[in-house]
C-alpha positions in Angstrom: -45.3 -127.9 -101.5 -47.9 -128.0 -104.3 -48.1 -131.0 -106.8 -49.8 -130.7 -110.2 -50.8 -133.9 -112.0 -50.8 -133.8 -115.6 -52.3 -136.5 -117.9 -49.7 -138.0 -120.3 -51.9 -137.3 -123.3 -52.3 -133.7 -122.3 -48.7 -133.3 -121.3 -47.5 -130.6 -123.6 -45.7 -127.5 -123.5 -48.8 -125.4 -123.0 -50.0 -127.4 -120.1 -46.8 -128.1 -118.2 -45.5 -124.5 -118.4 -48.3 -123.0 -116.4 -47.8 -125.5 -113.7 -44.1 -124.7 -113.6 -44.6 -121.1 -113.4 -47.1 -121.6 -110.6 -44.5 -123.7 -108.8 -42.0 -121.0 -109.2 -44.3 -118.4 -107.7 -45.1 -120.5 -104.7 -41.5 -120.9 -103.8 -39.8 -117.6 -104.8 -42.4 -115.0 -103.6 -42.4 -116.1 -100.0 -38.5 -116.3 -100.0 -38.2 -112.7 -101.1 -40.8 -111.6 -98.4 -38.9 -113.2 -95.6 -35.7 -111.7 -96.8 -37.1 -108.3 -97.0 -38.7 -108.9 -93.5 -35.5 -110.2 -92.1 -33.6 -107.1 -93.3 -36.5 -104.9 -92.0 -36.4 -106.6 -88.7 -32.6 -106.4 -88.5 -32.7 -102.7 -89.4 -35.5 -102.2 -87.0 -33.6 -104.0 -84.4 -30.5 -101.9 -85.1 -32.6 -98.7 -85.0 -34.4 -99.7 -81.8 -30.9 -100.7 -80.3 -29.3 -97.4 -81.4 -32.3 -95.4 -80.2 -32.3 -97.2 -77.0 -28.6 -96.6 -76.4 -29.0 -93.0 -77.4 -31.8 -92.6 -75.0 -30.0 -94.4 -72.2 -26.9 -92.4 -72.9 -28.8 -89.2 -72.9 -30.7 -90.1 -69.6 -27.5 -91.2 -68.0 -25.7 -88.1 -69.1 -28.3 -85.8 -67.7 -28.7 -87.8 -64.5 -25.0 -87.7 -63.9 -24.8 -84.0 -64.6 -27.6 -83.4 -62.2 -26.1 -85.5 -59.5 -22.7 -83.8 -60.0 -24.3 -80.4 -59.8 -26.3 -81.3 -56.6 -23.1 -82.6 -55.1 -21.4 -79.2 -56.0 -24.3 -77.4 -54.5 -24.1 -79.4 -51.3 -20.3 -78.7 -51.2 -20.9 -75.0 -51.8 -23.6 -74.7 -49.0 -21.1 -76.3 -46.5 -18.3 -73.9 -47.5 -20.7 -70.9 -47.3 -21.9 -72.0 -43.8 -18.4 -72.5 -42.7 -17.4 -69.0 -43.7 -20.4 -67.3 -41.9 -19.7 -69.3 -38.8 -16.1 -68.2 -39.0 -17.1 -64.5 -39.0 -19.1 -65.1 -35.7 -16.3 -67.0 -34.2 -14.0 -64.2 -35.0 -16.3 -61.6 -33.3 -16.3 -63.7 -30.1 -12.7 -62.5 -29.5 -14.1 -58.9 -28.9 -17.7 -59.5 -28.1 -17.6 -62.2 -25.3 -15.8 -60.9 -22.2 -16.6 -59.1 -19.1 -14.4 -56.3 -20.2 -16.5 -55.8 -23.3 -19.7 -55.7 -21.2 -18.0 -53.1 -18.9 -16.6 -50.9 -21.8 -19.2 -51.3 -24.6 -22.5 -51.9 -22.8 -22.5 -50.5 -19.2 -20.4 -47.6 -20.5 -19.0 -46.6 -23.9 -15.2 -46.4 -23.9 -14.0 -44.9 -27.2 -10.6 -46.3 -26.7 -11.9 -49.9 -26.2 -14.2 -49.4 -29.2 -11.1 -48.4 -31.3 -9.2 -51.6 -29.9 -12.2 -53.8 -30.7 -12.9 -52.5 -34.2 -9.1 -52.5 -35.0 -9.0 -56.2 -34.1 -11.7 -57.2 -36.4 -10.2 -55.0 -39.2 -6.6 -55.8 -38.9 -6.6 -59.5 -37.8 -9.7 -60.8 -39.6 -10.1 -58.4 -42.5 -13.7 -57.4 -41.6 -14.6 -54.5 -43.9 -17.5 -53.1 -41.9 -18.0 -53.0 -38.1 -21.0 -51.4 -36.3 -21.9 -51.2 -32.7 -25.7 -50.9 -32.0 -27.1 -50.2 -28.5 -30.1 -52.0 -27.0 -32.1 -48.9 -27.5 -31.7 -49.0 -31.3 -28.9 -46.4 -31.7 -25.7 -46.8 -33.8 -22.9 -46.0 -31.2 -20.0 -46.5 -33.6 -19.1 -47.7 -37.1 -16.2 -48.0 -39.3 -15.6 -46.5 -42.7 -12.6 -48.2 -44.4 -9.8 -47.6 -41.8 -11.7 -44.7 -40.0 -13.9 -45.3 -36.8 -16.9 -42.9 -36.2 -18.2 -42.6 -32.7 -21.8 -41.3 -33.2 -25.3 -41.6 -31.9 -28.0 -42.0 -34.6 -31.2 -44.1 -35.0 -30.5 -47.5 -36.4 -33.7 -47.0 -38.5 -31.7 -44.8 -40.7 -30.0 -48.0 -42.0 -32.9 -50.3 -42.8 -30.7 -53.4 -43.3 -29.1 -52.9 -39.8 -32.5 -52.4 -38.2 -33.8 -55.7 -39.5 -30.7 -57.4 -38.0 -31.2 -55.7 -34.8 -34.8 -56.8 -34.5 -34.2 -60.5 -35.4 -31.2 -60.6 -33.1 -33.2 -59.4 -30.2 -35.5 -62.5 -30.4 -32.5 -64.7 -30.4 -31.0 -63.0 -27.4 -34.1 -63.4 -25.3 -33.9 -67.2 -25.8 -30.4 -67.2 -24.4 -30.6 -64.6 -21.7 -30.3 -65.9 -18.0 -30.9 -64.1 -14.7 -27.8 -63.8 -12.5 -27.3 -61.9 -9.2 -27.3 -58.3 -9.9 -28.8 -58.4 -13.4 -28.7 -60.7 -16.5 -26.1 -62.9 -18.2 -26.0 -65.1 -21.2 -25.6 -68.8 -21.4 -22.2 -70.1 -22.2 -21.0 -70.1 -25.9 -18.7 -73.0 -25.4 -19.5 -75.8 -27.8 -22.7 -74.0 -29.0 -23.3 -73.6 -32.7 -23.2 -69.9 -33.7 -26.6 -70.0 -35.2 -28.2 -70.4 -31.7 -26.9 -67.1 -30.5 -25.9 -65.0 -33.5 -27.4 -63.9 -36.8 -25.6 -64.7 -40.0 -26.3 -64.2 -43.7 -26.1 -61.7 -46.6 -26.9 -58.1 -46.9 -26.0 -54.8 -48.8 -24.0 -52.6 -46.6 -22.7 -49.2 -47.8 -24.1 -50.1 -51.3 -22.0 -53.3 -51.5 -23.1 -57.0 -51.2 -21.5 -58.5 -48.1 -21.6 -61.6 -45.9 -22.2 -60.6 -42.3 -22.5 -61.8 -38.6 -24.0 -60.3 -35.6 -24.0 -61.2 -32.0 -24.7 -59.6 -28.7 -22.1 -58.3 -26.3 -22.0 -60.9 -23.5 -19.9 -61.6 -20.4 -17.8 -64.7 -20.3 -17.4 -65.1 -16.5 -20.4 -62.9 -15.3 -18.0 -60.6 -13.4 -20.1 -58.0 -15.2 -23.9 -58.2 -15.7 -26.1 -57.1 -18.5 -28.9 -54.6 -18.0 -32.5 -55.5 -18.6 -33.7 -54.9 -22.0 -32.5 -55.6 -25.6 -28.8 -56.4 -26.1 -26.0 -54.2 -27.4 -25.1 -55.8 -30.7 -21.7 -56.1 -32.7 -22.3 -56.3 -36.5 -19.5 -57.0 -38.7 -19.3 -57.8 -42.4 -17.0 -58.7 -45.2 -17.6 -57.5 -48.7 -18.1 -60.1 -51.4 -15.0 -58.9 -53.2 -12.3 -60.8 -55.1 -10.4 -61.5 -51.9 -13.3 -63.2 -50.1 -14.3 -65.1 -53.3 -10.7 -66.4 -53.5 -10.7 -67.6 -49.9 -14.1 -69.3 -50.5 -13.1 -71.0 -53.7 -9.8 -72.2 -52.0 -12.0 -74.9 -50.4 -14.3 -75.4 -53.4 -11.9 -75.3 -56.3 -14.7 -74.3 -58.7 -14.0 -73.1 -62.2 -15.1 -69.6 -63.1 -16.3 -69.0 -59.7 -17.9 -65.5 -59.4 -20.7 -63.4 -57.7 -23.1 -61.4 -59.7 -25.2 -58.7 -58.0 -28.9 -58.4 -58.7 -32.2 -60.4 -58.3 -32.0 -62.4 -61.7 -30.8 -66.0 -62.1 -27.1 -66.5 -62.9 -25.8 -66.3 -66.5 -25.3 -70.0 -66.4 -25.9 -73.1 -64.3 -25.3 -74.0 -61.6 -25.8 -70.9 -59.5 -26.8 -70.1 -55.9 -29.1 -67.2 -55.0 -28.6 -65.5 -51.8 -31.1 -62.9 -50.0 -30.8 -60.5 -47.2 -32.7 -61.0 -43.8 -35.8 -59.3 -45.4 -35.9 -61.8 -48.2 -34.7 -59.3 -50.8 -32.2 -60.9 -53.4 -28.6 -59.8 -52.9 -27.1 -61.7 -55.8 -26.0 -65.1 -57.2 -22.8 -67.2 -56.9 -22.0 -68.7 -60.3 -19.5 -71.4 -61.3 -18.8 -73.7 -64.3 -19.7 -77.2 -63.4 -17.1 -79.9 -64.0 -19.8 -81.8 -66.0 -20.1 -79.1 -68.6 -18.8 -79.9 -72.0 -18.5 -83.7 -71.4 -20.2 -86.0 -74.1 -20.8 -89.6 -74.6 -21.8 -89.3 -78.2 -18.3 -90.4 -79.5 -18.9 -93.5 -77.6 -22.5 -94.1 -78.7 -22.0 -93.7 -82.4 -19.5 -96.7 -82.6 -22.0 -98.7 -80.5 -24.5 -98.7 -83.4 -21.9 -100.3 -85.7 -20.1 -102.7 -83.2 -22.8 -103.3 -80.6 -20.7 -105.4 -78.1 -17.6 -103.2 -78.2 -19.7 -100.0 -77.9 -21.6 -101.3 -74.9 -18.4 -102.1 -73.1 -17.0 -98.7 -74.0 -20.1 -97.0 -72.9 -20.0 -98.8 -69.5 -16.5 -97.9 -69.1 -16.9 -94.3 -70.1 -19.8 -93.8 -67.6 -18.0 -95.7 -64.8 -14.8 -93.7 -65.4 -16.6 -90.4 -65.4 -18.6 -91.1 -62.3 -15.4 -92.3 -60.6 -13.6 -89.1 -61.6 -16.3 -86.9 -60.3 -16.6 -88.9 -57.0 -12.9 -88.8 -56.5 -12.8 -85.0 -57.1 -15.7 -84.5 -54.7 -14.2 -86.8 -52.0 -10.9 -84.9 -52.3 -12.7 -81.6 -52.0 -14.7 -82.8 -48.9 -11.6 -84.2 -47.3 -9.8 -80.9 -47.8 -12.8 -79.0 -46.3 -12.9 -81.3 -43.3 -9.2 -80.7 -42.7 -9.5 -76.9 -43.0 -12.5 -77.0 -40.6 -10.4 -78.8 -37.9 -6.9 -77.3 -38.4 -5.3 -73.9 -38.0 -4.1 -72.7 -41.5 -1.0 -70.9 -40.2 0.5 -73.6 -38.1 -1.2 -76.9 -39.2 -2.1 -77.5 -35.5 -5.6 -78.3 -34.5 -7.9 -75.3 -34.0 -10.4 -74.4 -31.4 -13.1 -76.7 -32.9 -10.8 -79.8 -32.8 -9.7 -78.9 -29.3 -13.2 -78.6 -28.0 -14.3 -81.9 -29.6 -11.3 -83.7 -28.2 -11.7 -82.2 -24.7 -15.4 -83.2 -24.7 -14.4 -86.8 -25.7 -11.8 -86.9 -23.0 -14.2 -85.7 -20.4 -16.6 -88.4 -21.3 -13.8 -91.1 -20.6 -13.3 -89.8 -17.1 -12.4 -91.0 -14.5 -10.9 -94.1 -16.2 -8.6 -92.0 -18.4 -7.2 -89.0 -16.5 -5.7 -86.2 -18.5 -4.5 -82.6 -18.2 -5.4 -79.3 -20.0 -2.3 -77.2 -20.5 -2.9 -73.6 -21.3 -0.1 -71.3 -22.6 0.2 -67.8 -24.0 3.2 -66.1 -25.5 4.9 -63.2 -23.6 6.0 -60.1 -25.4 4.5 -61.3 -28.7 2.9 -57.9 -29.3 6.2 -56.3 -29.4 7.4 -58.7 -32.2 4.4 -57.6 -34.3 4.9 -54.0 -33.6 8.7 -54.0 -34.2 9.2 -56.5 -36.9 5.7 -56.6 -38.7 3.1 -59.3 -39.1 5.2 -61.5 -41.3 7.6 -61.9 -38.4 4.8 -62.5 -36.1 3.6 -65.3 -38.3 7.0 -67.0 -38.3 7.2 -66.7 -34.5 3.7 -68.5 -34.2 4.8 -71.2 -36.7 8.1 -71.8 -34.9 6.5 -72.1 -31.4 3.9 -74.3 -32.8 6.6 -76.7 -34.1 8.3 -76.6 -30.8 5.1 -77.5 -28.8 4.3 -80.3 -31.3 7.7 -81.8 -30.7 7.3 -81.5 -26.9 4.0 -83.1 -26.7 4.6 -85.7 -29.6 2.3 -88.7 -29.3 1.3 -88.0 -25.7 -1.5 -85.6 -26.6 -2.9 -82.9 -28.9 -1.5 -79.4 -29.4 -3.9 -76.8 -30.7 -3.8 -73.1 -31.5 -6.9 -71.4 -30.5 -6.4 -68.0 -31.4 -3.7 -65.2 -31.7 -0.7 -66.2 -29.6 -2.8 -68.6 -27.4 -2.2 -72.5 -27.4 -3.9 -75.3 -25.5 -2.5 -78.8 -25.1 -4.6 -81.9 -24.2 -2.0 -84.0 -22.4 -2.9 -87.6 -22.3 0.2 -89.2 -21.2 0.8 -89.8 -17.5 -0.8 -86.7 -16.0 1.3 -86.7 -12.7 2.6 -83.5 -11.4 6.2 -84.6 -11.9 5.6 -85.4 -15.6 3.6 -82.3 -16.2 6.3 -80.2 -14.5 8.9 -81.5 -16.9 6.5 -80.9 -19.9 6.0 -77.3 -18.7 9.5 -76.5 -18.1 10.3 -77.8 -21.6 7.6 -75.6 -23.1 9.0 -72.5 -21.1 12.4 -73.3 -22.4 11.1 -73.6 -26.0 9.4 -70.2 -25.5 12.6 -68.6 -24.2 14.8 -69.9 -27.1 15.5 -67.2 -29.7 13.7 -67.4 -33.0 15.5 -66.4 -36.0 13.7 -63.9 -38.2 16.3 -63.6 -41.0 20.1 -63.8 -41.3 20.7 -60.8 -39.0 17.6 -60.6 -36.7 16.1 -62.8 -34.0 13.2 -62.5 -31.6 13.3 -63.3 -27.9 9.9 -63.8 -26.4 8.7 -66.0 -23.6 5.8 -68.4 -22.5 3.4 -68.7 -19.5 1.8 -71.8 -18.8 -1.3 -72.9 -16.7 -2.3 -76.5 -16.0 -5.5 -78.1 -14.8 -5.5 -81.9 -14.1 -8.7 -83.9 -14.7 -10.6 -85.2 -12.8 -8.8 -83.6 -9.7 -9.2 -80.1 -10.8 -12.6 -80.5 -12.7 -14.7 -83.1 -14.6 -16.6 -80.9 -17.0 -15.4 -79.1 -20.2 -16.2 -75.6 -18.6 -14.4 -76.3 -15.3 -11.2 -77.6 -17.0 -11.0 -74.6 -19.5 -11.7 -72.0 -16.8 -9.2 -73.5 -14.3 -6.4 -73.9 -16.8 -7.1 -70.3 -17.8 -7.0 -69.3 -14.0 -3.6 -71.1 -13.7 -2.3 -69.3 -16.8 -3.4 -65.9 -15.4 -1.8 -66.8 -12.1 1.6 -67.5 -13.9 1.3 -64.1 -15.8 0.6 -62.3 -12.5 3.8 -64.0 -11.0 5.9 -62.3 -13.6 5.4 -64.3 -16.8 7.8 -67.1 -18.0 6.3 -69.3 -15.3 4.0 -72.3 -15.0 1.3 -72.9 -12.4 -0.9 -75.8 -11.4 -4.5 -74.8 -10.6 -5.5 -74.2 -6.9 -8.8 -73.2 -5.6 -7.1 -70.2 -4.1 -6.8 -68.6 -7.6 -10.5 -68.0 -7.8 -10.5 -66.6 -4.2 -7.7 -64.2 -5.1 -9.6 -62.9 -8.3 -12.7 -62.4 -6.1 -10.6 -60.5 -3.6 -9.1 -58.3 -6.4 -12.5 -57.6 -7.8 -13.8 -56.6 -4.3 -11.0 -54.1 -4.0 -11.8 -52.5 -7.4 -9.0 -54.0 -9.5 -10.0 -54.9 -13.0 -8.9 -58.4 -14.0 -10.1 -59.2 -17.5 -9.1 -62.3 -19.1 -6.6 -60.8 -21.4 -6.7 -57.5 -23.3 -7.6 -57.6 -26.9 -4.6 -57.2 -29.0 -3.6 -57.1 -32.7 -1.5 -59.7 -34.2 -0.3 -60.5 -37.6 -1.2 -64.2 -37.6 -4.7 -63.8 -39.0 -7.6 -65.8 -37.8 -7.2 -69.2 -36.4 -9.2 -71.6 -38.8 
């Protein structure tokens, strides 16, 4: 504060007024500057706050979108890998057997070629099947529903030649020497990528997903010749049917495949290439994050800071929670499909293998039994009434088996009309006999197909008890299978417990020239076991 002393004698209007005006200036000018500065700081603070919120919102939005797209990419990679492995597992049904080695490698049997190709075409919807010799010749190939037996150099089809060369290297790592020739290490529990080649290619001018594996014995009753392997190649075109099946696991919006080497029309996309590294095309889909915006939330924040911050936090948390829930649901469904048969809802071969391996590790403290069963006269149902009727028979038998084993174990469909049970109750012969008889009765009971038609089939059962009959995965599977084969040899509709003499009988039969393949390849209307 400024004080101005004025002499009384000089105190007049002229002298006092300048002092007053000076006093006014010393008070009023700083007050206006502070006011303007306060408004400026307030405005600057609001602007900085708004800019910060916009920046944070923008960064958070982009980060959320990137993470969601990354999660979708990861989910897609898993679904694609599962689809490729499924093709190879379906090939095993015709490529991994002693009969296949005898009729496709050591000698070319056109009838067996027809049956094998027809199985992949009819049961599993493989669009293209090719058989390639170890010497690099195409022995047979399919064109739509026609099979051509021919000998031509595989070099005429460069995409097949590349597959042939790469698979020879894989085969060399898995080949084993056995008496009389060569064999192949067991495929049980082995990831398909260790013995097969999978990927994408263009075949007959169409983009396709393929699998290729060598023809190998399963019990080494037949041996492989020295040299490169005979290869079974099969593919499914990337058409609307395959895309629909693939998207059944993903549930992506606007899911499509675009041929060519360029990037997709939009993000996210997934580029796939053939074994030579040449682009085949891109998978595209609309990310679930597209079109979302937090700007309607950010704008009110600028006016009402506290409310807007709460709204922003709630919006981000809700959105992330929604995306997480959606991804968890998709992942859970994917896990379910990977371990269950899609036709019956029972466990599939993968689930059975895992459960059996876990049970073997618990031996000898927790004994159990492997029950192997196969339907009798099922092919006649398919041939007479059609594949839809065959599907109903499979579902009905699956329900009956599940009711029989209940909480005492695990029932699985491992392929076609073949089931395996892991019995964890009291694995005594008396208890297993009661169970087997109940299974046979269930198989003999008529199955209604419609109001006027029913099917009468049957069931054969083979049983191996652990650890008495074996303490390893391979032993128990082989011995339950041997018991099943013995039941069928006795006339079907029977059950058998494994005996060591079963193997001796088989060796005797082989020595007399009788052919005992595990089971002939047959067509069914049930489709692939998932």
